[in-house]
C-alpha positions in Angstrom: -15.9 -19.3 58.2 -15.4 -18.7 54.5 -14.9 -15.0 55.1 -12.8 -15.0 57.9 -10.4 -17.5 56.1 -10.1 -15.4 53.4 -10.0 -12.2 55.4 -6.9 -14.1 57.3 -5.5 -14.9 54.1 -5.4 -11.4 52.3 -4.2 -10.0 55.9 -0.8 -12.8 55.2 -0.3 -11.3 51.5 -0.6 -7.5 52.6 0.8 -7.6 56.6 3.8 -5.5 57.2 6.1 -7.3 59.6 7.5 -5.4 62.7 10.5 -7.1 63.2 12.0 -9.8 60.6 14.3 -11.0 64.1 11.1 -12.9 65.7 10.9 -16.3 65.8 8.7 -16.1 62.5 9.5 -18.4 59.7 12.3 -16.7 57.1 9.6 -18.8 54.0 6.8 -16.6 55.6 8.8 -13.2 54.8 9.9 -14.7 51.4 6.8 -15.3 50.2 4.9 -12.0 51.7 7.8 -9.9 49.6 7.4 -12.1 46.3 3.5 -11.7 46.7 3.9 -8.0 47.1 6.8 -7.3 44.8 4.7 -9.2 42.3 1.4 -7.2 43.0 3.1 -4.0 42.5 4.9 -4.6 39.4 1.4 -6.7 37.5 3.2 -9.8 37.9 0.7 -11.3 39.8 -3.3 -10.8 40.3 -4.7 -10.1 43.7 -5.7 -12.8 46.0 -9.3 -11.9 45.4 -9.3 -12.1 41.8 -7.4 -15.3 42.0 -9.8 -17.0 44.8 -13.2 -16.4 42.5 -11.0 -18.2 39.6 -10.2 -21.1 41.3 -13.9 -20.9 42.8 -15.0 -21.7 39.2 -12.5 -24.7 38.6 -13.7 -26.3 42.0 -15.7 -25.2 44.2 -15.3 -25.4 48.2 -13.8 -24.0 51.1 -10.1 -22.7 50.5 -8.2 -24.1 53.3 -4.2 -23.1 52.0 -2.5 -20.4 49.5 1.1 -20.3 48.3 2.7 -18.1 45.9 5.8 -20.0 44.3 7.6 -19.6 41.3 7.8 -22.6 38.9 9.6 -22.7 35.8 10.4 -18.8 35.8 6.7 -18.0 36.3 4.5 -17.2 39.3 2.1 -19.7 40.2 -0.8 -19.8 43.0 -1.2 -23.1 44.5 -4.4 -23.3 46.5 -5.5 -26.1 48.5 -9.4 -26.8 48.3 -11.7 -28.6 50.7 -14.6 -29.6 48.3 -17.8 -30.3 49.7 -17.9 -34.2 49.2 -14.7 -33.9 51.8 -11.7 -34.5 49.4 -8.9 -32.0 49.2 -7.9 -30.7 46.1 -4.8 -28.5 44.5 -5.1 -25.8 42.2 -2.3 -24.7 40.2 -3.4 -21.2 38.3 -0.6 -19.1 36.8 -0.1 -15.9 38.6 -0.4 -13.5 35.7 -3.5 -14.1 34.3 -5.5 -16.5 36.5 -5.2 -19.1 33.9 -5.5 -23.0 35.1 -2.3 -25.0 34.8 -3.3 -28.1 36.6 -5.8 -29.7 39.1 -4.9 -32.5 41.3 -6.2 -34.5 44.0 -3.8 -33.6 47.5 
């Protein structure tokens, strides 16, 4: 399950949309472009690295990943389903993986 989820998440960050006029949400393409550009210029760590860092702070299954710009910096927001069934949100600096905050979702 975890490998399938990770493969899907990696695919989302590396997929190349065929036609932007499809019924896909425009935010998907914006986040996709942001991630691709940030990785290309070294402003964000690869998703595999971020997932490993997040696992050190909060073990569990990653159920959602977003890359957003907050206060002029890129931030990975990861939702983790803990072993106890709680959902926690981890915010990591995209450039270096520094922990910004962990909160209950």
